C-alpha angles and dihedrals in degrees: 000000000000126000117244114265126229107222123217094251092055091046090052092050091050090049092050092048091051093054100073090039090055092048090051092048092052092050095043095046094051094243085132136354093204114090091203092056090048092049095048094043093052087046089076101024097058097049090044090053091050092049090050091050092050092048092051092049091049091049093050092047093049092048092048092050091048093052093043091054091046092051092047091050091051091049092047090051090052092242129132117265117257122246112291096026118129112246122194125172092356094302129098114242 
């Protein structure tokens, strides 16, 4: 079973929707009273946050695939799964 994917268009829409919310939060919290400062600051914060989220998701996906292949190889070899491998029904998956 594969995890649902977030396509680029949806990620861009989410990023654009976060921008005015972040500006409003900066102004309401008193972080700045200048709307231009809030707009320009969120101009780099919001895309950086999205890039960080994407990087974390890629890292998690790659690690999961690595461990799944490792567990499958151990099961195919008739060996016991290593520590941290998911075991269901007596077989590593």
